[in-house]
C-alpha positions, 0 to 999 in steps of 0.5 A: 433123802440126800440121794433124792436131792442128788437125783434132783440136781442131775435132773436140773442139769439134764434140763439145763435149768439155772438153780441154786441151793439155800441154807440160812439165806443170810447173804444179802447179795441178789441171786446168791440166796435167792432166785427169780428165774430158775429153781431154788433147792431148799435144804430144809428137811436135811436136818440131821444132828448126830454126835459121833464119839471116838473111836471113829475114822477121824480120831475125834468127836464130831457132829454129823449135821444136815445143811438145814441148820442154823448155828444156834441149833448146833450149839444148843445140841452140842452143849448138852455134851460139853462140846461145841464146834468152830462155826458161825457167830450169829445165831440165824446164819446157816451152814453155807458160812462154811463154804466161804471159810467162815469166821468163828469166835474160836478162829484164833485157836482153830482157824476158819470154820471150814478148817473144822470140817472133817467131811462133806457129803456132796451131790455132784452135777452128774447126780452122784453122792460122794464123801469129800475128805482128806483121804477120799478126795484131797484135792476137792476137800482143799478146794471146798474150804472157801470154794463156795457153791462151785463144786456141788450141793452139800447134803451133810457136814461132819464137823469137829467137836471142841470141848467147851465149858462156860464162857464170858460173853454177851452183846453190847452197844455203846453211846454215840459220843463214845465212838472214838473211845471204842475205835481207840479200844479196838486199835489197842486190841488189834496191835502187837501185845493187844487182846487179840493175841490171846487165843481165848478172846474174840470180838465181833464189833461194828460201827454205824452212822445215820446221815439223817440224824448224825448219830453214831452207833457202835457195839460188839459181841464179846466171847472169852473162852473161860469163866474169868469174869474180867479177862484182861484181853478185853478190858479196854473194850469192857471199860466203855460204859454200856448203853444196852446189852450185858456181858457175863459168864454164861453158856456159849449158846446164850451168847450166840442167842444174844445176836438173834436181832442181827440182820433183821429181814424187814429192811434192805441190806448190802455187804461189801468187803475189803481188808486192811493190815492191823496198825495204829491208823487202821480203825480211824482210817476205816471210820473216817472214810465211812463218815466222809462219804456218807456226809457227801453222798447220803446227806439227809438220807434215812439209812444206817451205814457202817462197818463190821471190823473183824480182826484176823490174827496170825494165830488164826492163819497158823491154825488154818494151815495146821488144820489141813490148809484151805483154798483161801491160803493166807500166809501168817508171815504177812501179819494180822489184819482186819476184814472190813465189812461195809454195810448199809441197811435201809427201807426205801428201794429207791435208795438202792443206787445211792447206797451202792454209790456210797459203798463203792466210794467208801471202798475206793477211798479206804483202799486208796488211803490204805495203799498209800500207807502200805496197809492194804491187804490184798484179799477179800472175804467171800462171806462179806463180799458184794455184787461184782466183787471177786473174792475167789480171785484173791485166794492165795493172793491170786495163786489158788485160782488155777488149782481150783479151776482144775478141781472144778474140771475134774469133778464138774467137767461140763462146768454146770456149777460155773454156768448154771448156778449163780454166786461167786464163781471161779474168778468172777461173779455170775449174775442171776438176773434178779 
C-alpha cells in the first residue's frame, strides 16, 4: 500500500496538481490539514502497528507505525508490553506532530518527539519510496526532524519504545478566582529549582478568558513518571483546589484519554505561537497582555481566548542534541523558556477577522514587552504556529534554513513540496487559497 501511495504522489506531480497529506487533521490553520482546490491524500489505511524487539539494526525496541494513527492508539498498543513512546500529549492528535518536532510528556528526558523517530519511510516527489534514517540519509533525517511536509509524504514511522509503568497524572480545571494562584504556581514550576527541573514531571497548562462573561478558565494535564501519589515537583500546582477532573496513579493511556475533549471540532479555532524566556515576570506578562487586548478588541464578544504556556527545559534541549539533533537546533546554553500558544475558539464565522486582530495585537504586545525586558526567545514552534508565521525560518536561530533548502534541492530537485504542497515552507508559508 505505501508503494501505491508513492505512485499516486508521482502521478500528482506529473499532472502539476496541488495536494496535501493528512493524518489527524488537528492543525487549525486553513490549508494545512485541509484543501479546497486540489487533492487531499488521506493516510487512513496506513495503520500498521508492529512492535520490533531487540536485536535489530537500531539496538532498541521500537514500534513500526503507519501515519494513520492517533496517539492514544499507539499508547494503548504499547502499554500491553510495558512500553510507550515519546509522542503527542492529546489523544486525538495524529502522527504529523512528529514533523513539527512535537512535544511529549517525556520531553525533558527524551527531547522532541521527533528525536525519538528512528526511521521514516518516505514517498518522494519522483514516486520512489525510501527509508530515511541516520545511516541511509543522514542529511534528510536531520532535516525531517522539524521539517514539516517539505520533503515527501511519510508512509511509516519507526519510533523508539520506552519502558513505562504506572504514572501519576490526569486532567484538571481550576476556578476562575484561582487564576492568579495558578499563574504563581506555574511561575514557581518554571524557575530555577522548580518542578520543571525534575525530568519525570510534565504539565500541559492553559489559561483562557471569555470577554463576554469576564470569566477566566485555567487548568492543566499532569504527568509524573512514577507511582508517587504526591510528587514534590508538582505540589505548587496540585495544591490548587480542583473544580473538575481528577489526578491519580494510573496507566499512561488513561491520562492521555482524559484529553479526549480537547480541541472539539464543533467550533472554529486559531493557533499562533511565540516564545518567552522563563523568568519571574513571564506568566503574568503572557496573561496580562491577553486580557488587556481581549477587553479592548473583543469586548462583549462570545468567544474564548487564551494561551497554552508550555515549559521547555534545558534538559529537554540537551536530550534533543543527545538523541541525534534536529533541524530545530536550539541551544541549551540559552536557558529554559516557554512556548506560548495563543488560541481562540468561537462559533460565528463573522468573528474571524476580530479574533485574528486580537491575536496579532496580543502577540505584538507580548513580544514588545518581552524584548524590552530581555525575555524574548527568538524561535517559533511549528506545531503551534499560525497563518503567515515563519517557524522554519527561526530554526537554529535562523541558521538551519540554508541547510534545509539544500536538502530539499537534493531530494526534491523540482521543488514540488515547495510549490504544490501548502504548509509551512522553507522560509515562508504557502497559502492554498482556502
